[in-house]
C-alpha positions as CSV (number, residue, x, y, z in Angstrom):
1,M,112.4,128.0,68.8
2,R,114.3,128.7,65.6
3,E,113.5,126.2,62.8
4,H,116.9,128.0,61.1
5,G,120.0,129.8,62.3
6,T,121.8,129.9,65.6
7,L,120.6,128.3,68.5
8,R,121.0,130.4,72.5
9,I,122.8,127.6,74.0
10,L,121.8,128.0,78.2
11,H,124.2,125.7,80.1
12,F,123.1,124.4,84.0
13,G,125.9,122.2,85.6
14,L,129.8,122.3,84.6
15,G,130.7,119.1,85.9
16,E,133.7,116.4,83.8
17,I,130.8,116.3,81.1
18,G,128.7,119.8,81.3
19,I,132.5,120.9,80.9
20,G,133.0,119.4,78.0
21,I,129.8,119.9,76.5
22,A,130.4,123.5,76.7
23,R,133.5,122.9,74.7
24,E,132.3,121.4,72.1
25,T,129.8,123.3,71.4
26,A,131.5,126.6,71.2
27,R,133.4,124.1,68.3
28,M,129.7,123.7,67.2
29,A,128.4,127.3,64.7
30,R,125.5,126.9,64.3
31,L,125.2,125.8,68.2
32,Q,125.5,129.9,70.7
33,S,126.4,129.9,74.6
34,V,124.5,132.4,76.6
35,A,124.3,131.8,79.6
36,A,125.9,128.9,82.3
37,V,124.8,127.6,85.9
38,D,126.4,125.9,88.6
39,L,126.3,125.7,92.2
40,D,130.1,125.4,92.8
41,P,131.1,129.0,94.1
42,S,134.8,128.1,92.7
43,K,133.0,128.0,89.5
44,V,130.5,131.1,90.0
45,G,131.7,134.3,88.4
46,R,134.0,132.7,86.3
47,S,133.4,133.0,82.3
48,L,132.6,129.9,80.3
49,G,135.4,130.2,78.4
50,A,137.6,129.7,81.0
51,L,136.3,126.8,82.0
52,A,136.2,124.8,79.4
53,G,139.1,126.8,77.5
54,S,137.1,127.3,75.1
55,G,134.0,129.6,74.0
56,P,132.8,132.9,75.0
57,S,134.3,135.4,78.0
58,D,131.3,137.2,78.2
59,V,129.6,134.0,79.4
60,I,129.8,134.4,83.3
61,V,128.7,131.4,85.2
62,R,125.6,132.4,87.7
63,A,124.2,130.7,90.8
64,S,120.6,130.6,90.1
65,L,118.6,130.4,86.5
66,A,117.3,133.8,87.4
67,E,120.7,135.6,87.3
68,A,122.2,133.5,84.4
69,L,118.4,134.3,82.4
70,A,118.6,138.1,83.3
71,D,122.1,137.7,81.6
72,A,121.1,136.6,78.5
73,G,117.8,137.5,78.3
74,S,116.6,134.1,76.5
75,A,117.6,131.1,75.5
76,D,116.1,128.0,72.7
77,V,118.4,125.5,74.4
78,A,119.1,124.8,78.1
79,L,121.7,121.2,78.3
80,H,121.2,120.2,81.5
81,C,123.5,118.1,83.5
82,S,123.1,117.7,86.8
83,G,122.0,114.5,88.9
84,S,120.5,111.4,87.8
85,H,117.4,110.6,89.4
86,I,114.3,112.3,89.2
87,E,114.1,113.1,93.1
88,S,116.4,115.5,92.7
89,I,116.4,117.8,89.3
90,E,112.2,117.9,89.0
91,G,113.0,121.1,90.0
92,S,115.3,121.7,88.0
93,L,113.8,120.9,85.1
94,M,110.3,122.0,85.9
95,A,112.1,125.9,86.2
96,L,114.0,125.2,82.6
97,I,111.1,124.1,80.6
98,D,108.9,127.5,82.7
99,A,111.4,129.7,81.4
100,G,110.4,128.7,77.7
101,C,113.9,126.7,77.5
102,N,113.5,123.2,75.0
103,V,115.7,120.5,77.5
104,V,118.6,117.9,76.5
105,T,119.2,116.4,79.7
106,T,121.8,113.8,80.2
107,A,119.7,112.7,83.7
108,E,119.7,109.2,84.0
109,E,116.5,108.4,84.6
110,V,114.6,110.2,82.4
111,I,114.6,107.9,79.5
112,C,111.6,105.9,80.4
113,P,110.6,108.3,83.4
114,Y,106.6,106.7,83.2
115,V,106.8,103.3,85.2
116,G,109.9,104.3,88.1
117,H,108.3,108.3,88.8
118,P,104.7,108.1,86.8
119,D,103.9,111.4,88.9
120,A,106.8,113.2,88.0
121,A,106.4,111.6,83.9
122,A,103.1,113.2,84.2
123,R,104.0,116.4,85.8
124,L,107.0,116.9,83.5
125,D,105.1,116.4,80.0
126,A,102.2,118.6,81.0
127,A,104.8,121.9,81.5
128,A,106.4,121.0,79.1
129,K,103.4,121.1,76.1
130,K,101.9,124.6,77.6
131,N,105.4,126.4,77.6
132,G,105.5,124.4,73.8
133,V,108.9,122.7,74.6
134,T,110.7,119.5,74.6
135,L,111.9,117.3,76.9
136,Y,114.8,115.1,76.4
137,A,117.4,112.4,78.0
138,A,120.4,111.8,76.5
139,G,123.6,110.1,76.9
140,V,125.1,106.5,75.6
141,N,124.0,104.3,78.8
142,P,120.5,105.4,79.1
143,G,120.1,106.7,75.8
144,F,121.6,104.9,73.2
145,L,123.6,100.9,73.6
146,M,120.2,100.0,75.6
147,D,117.9,101.3,74.6
148,R,117.1,103.1,71.7
149,L,119.9,101.8,69.4
150,P,118.4,97.9,70.4
151,V,114.8,99.3,70.5
152,Y,116.2,100.4,66.6
153,L,117.3,97.0,65.5
154,S,114.4,94.9,66.4
155,S,112.2,97.2,63.5
156,M,114.6,94.8,61.3
157,T,113.3,91.9,62.6
158,L,110.6,90.0,62.6
159,A,108.8,87.9,65.7
160,P,111.8,88.6,68.7
161,R,111.6,86.7,71.1
162,S,114.4,87.9,73.5
163,L,117.3,90.6,74.0
164,R,120.4,90.3,75.5
165,A,122.6,93.8,76.3
166,T,126.4,93.2,77.3
167,R,128.5,96.1,77.2
168,L,132.4,95.5,78.8
169,V,134.0,99.0,80.2
170,D,137.7,100.2,80.3
171,L,136.9,102.2,83.4
172,S,140.9,103.3,82.9
173,Q,140.3,105.4,80.2
174,R,137.5,107.5,81.6
175,R,136.9,109.8,83.7
176,S,137.8,110.0,87.7
177,A,134.4,110.7,88.6
178,L,133.2,107.8,87.0
179,R,135.1,105.6,88.5
180,R,134.7,107.0,92.1
181,K,131.1,106.2,91.6
182,M,132.1,102.3,90.8
183,G,133.9,102.2,93.8
184,V,137.6,101.7,92.8
185,G,140.4,101.4,94.6
186,E,137.8,101.3,98.0
187,D,137.3,98.3,100.6
188,A,135.4,95.5,99.3
189,A,133.8,95.0,102.3
190,S,132.2,98.6,102.4
191,V,131.3,98.9,98.9
192,R,129.8,95.2,98.3
193,E,127.5,96.8,101.6
194,R,126.1,99.4,99.4
195,T,125.9,96.9,96.3
196,R,123.1,95.5,98.1
197,R,121.1,98.4,99.3
198,F,121.9,99.8,95.0
199,A,123.0,102.6,96.6
200,I,126.1,103.5,93.8
201,G,126.6,102.3,90.5
202,H,125.3,103.2,87.8
203,A,121.5,105.0,87.3
204,G,118.9,103.9,85.0
205,F,119.1,100.5,84.7
206,A,116.0,99.5,85.7
207,E,114.4,102.4,83.2
208,S,116.5,101.4,80.0
209,V,115.2,98.1,80.6
210,Q,111.0,99.4,80.8
211,Y,112.7,101.3,77.9
212,V,112.6,99.0,75.5
213,A,109.7,96.7,76.7
214,R,107.3,99.6,75.8
215,A,108.9,99.9,72.5
216,L,108.8,96.3,71.5
217,G,104.9,96.0,73.5
218,W,105.9,93.7,76.0
219,A,104.1,93.4,79.5
220,V,106.8,92.2,81.4
221,G,107.2,91.1,85.1
222,P,109.5,93.1,87.7
223,V,112.6,94.1,87.0
224,R,115.1,91.7,88.8
225,Q,118.8,93.4,89.2
226,T,122.7,92.5,90.9
227,L,124.8,94.2,91.3
228,E,128.3,93.0,92.9
229,P,132.0,94.7,93.4
230,V,134.3,93.8,91.0
231,V,137.7,92.6,93.5
232,A,140.9,92.9,92.5
233,E,143.0,89.5,92.5
234,R,145.8,91.5,92.8
235,R,147.5,94.8,92.9
236,V,146.6,96.9,89.7
237,E,148.1,100.1,88.2
238,R,146.6,101.1,85.1
239,G,144.8,105.0,84.0
240,G,147.1,106.7,87.1
241,E,145.4,104.6,89.9
242,I,146.4,101.8,91.5
243,V,144.3,99.5,93.3
244,E,146.1,97.0,95.9
245,A,144.8,93.6,95.7
246,G,141.3,92.6,97.8
247,A,140.0,96.0,97.4
248,V,137.1,97.6,94.3
249,L,138.0,97.4,90.9
250,G,134.6,98.3,89.4
251,L,131.6,97.0,89.0
252,A,129.4,94.2,87.8
253,H,125.0,94.6,87.4
254,T,123.0,92.8,85.6
255,A,119.3,93.6,85.2
256,H,117.0,91.0,83.4
257,A,113.0,91.0,82.7
258,E,110.6,88.4,81.1
259,T,106.4,88.8,80.0
260,S,104.1,86.3,81.1
261,D,104.9,84.1,78.6
262,G,108.4,83.9,78.1
263,H,109.6,86.4,76.1
264,E,112.7,88.6,78.2
265,I,115.2,91.1,77.9
266,S,118.2,90.7,79.7
267,F,121.3,93.1,79.6
268,S,124.3,93.1,81.9
269,L,127.3,96.0,82.2
270,T,130.7,95.0,83.8
271,M,132.7,98.7,84.4
272,R,136.2,97.5,85.5
273,L,139.7,99.8,85.2
274,D,141.5,96.8,84.0
275,C,140.1,95.8,81.6
276,S,141.9,94.5,78.6
277,E,139.1,93.8,75.5
278,P,136.3,96.5,76.1
279,F,133.1,95.8,74.0
280,D,129.0,96.3,73.9
281,E,127.4,94.1,72.0
282,I,123.4,93.7,71.3
283,E,122.1,90.2,70.0
284,I,118.2,89.5,69.4
285,A,116.1,85.9,68.4
286,G,114.3,86.7,65.8
287,Q,113.7,86.0,62.7
288,P,116.3,87.0,61.5
289,P,118.5,86.7,64.4
290,I,120.2,90.1,65.2
291,L,123.7,91.0,66.5
292,V,125.8,93.8,66.5
293,R,129.2,94.1,68.6
294,F,131.3,97.1,68.9
295,P,134.7,95.5,69.2
296,F,136.5,98.3,71.6
297,G,133.3,99.4,73.1
298,L,131.8,102.5,72.6
299,H,134.0,105.1,74.8
300,G,131.2,106.8,77.0
301,D,132.2,110.0,77.9
302,L,132.7,111.5,74.6
303,A,129.7,110.0,73.0
304,T,127.7,111.3,75.3
305,L,129.1,114.9,74.8
306,A,128.4,114.0,71.2
307,S,124.9,112.8,72.0
308,A,123.9,115.7,73.9
309,V,125.0,119.0,71.7
310,N,123.8,117.2,68.6
311,A,120.3,117.1,70.3
312,A,120.0,120.3,70.7
313,S,118.6,121.0,67.3
314,F,116.4,118.0,67.1
315,V,114.9,119.5,70.5
316,A,114.5,122.7,68.6
317,T,112.1,120.9,66.4
318,A,110.6,118.6,67.6
319,A,106.6,118.4,69.2
320,P,106.4,119.3,72.5
321,G,106.0,117.2,75.6
322,L,108.4,114.4,77.4
323,I,110.0,113.0,74.7
324,S,111.5,109.2,75.6
325,Q,110.7,106.7,72.3
326,L,111.7,107.9,69.3
327,V,110.4,104.4,67.9
328,T,107.0,102.9,68.1
329,P,106.2,99.6,69.2
330,T,105.9,96.3,67.1
331,A,103.2,95.2,65.3
């Protein structure tokens, strides 16, 4: 860990977000890319600079962490962009931690894994402390708009009774991978069958609710969620996509939890291709009441890149362990 000077960065996962992060890393004087890992055969063996369009030409993408570290020797911070769910990424996070890397991950469930995945959270926290490194989840949602920002805003009000967050996202301005994740262009019946099982869509929604509840000191009951496709009423051509009437434009997702004495947390996230007036809004009922609105919405892809690269300096000097909460519970 370096308190001053250049931080040596290992890139783990080079999808659209991972490549974007590598590109932004190359622009930051304090960060130096020294290693890269991805399982895609079309990327293995290529230089990170060639993939990202900027950056070092001597950092070669490897298929394993061991190969990447053999090239680099060591890294201060790993920027992990591979997967959303704890079950599928615990192994890679543990390997990075055991290699002595502080880790910034864009995995949504890591924002608050203590309720849904308490055993994995305990293992990751213990390993990070043993190795003297930090594990931290970065991103926009989760990571900011529906967890850390609402909690920080709650510190400006007394006796909060409810917290509501609403997002309306314009998918025509977002990356192709996210549109596919939201079912854009697919048959409505097929998508609806998957929404019933929550086998499609946004990850980490329940974790964001639990994050807020823990920070507010509220003992909430089960997180109740709904997930439905947004179906086109007419043909839509936007963002290079064509969606016929009856096909899917995106998804509408809600989550709600409350305490036995009536305090409640309500989230609503709608992502659709034909959105004309995107926005993000947070409302807290308290003394005084708080209403914060981003009129055009925060561009999630760009903000995720910023969140991840800017967190590198934070994890390099933060206390060891799995860091979730940044604000202590209210009185």
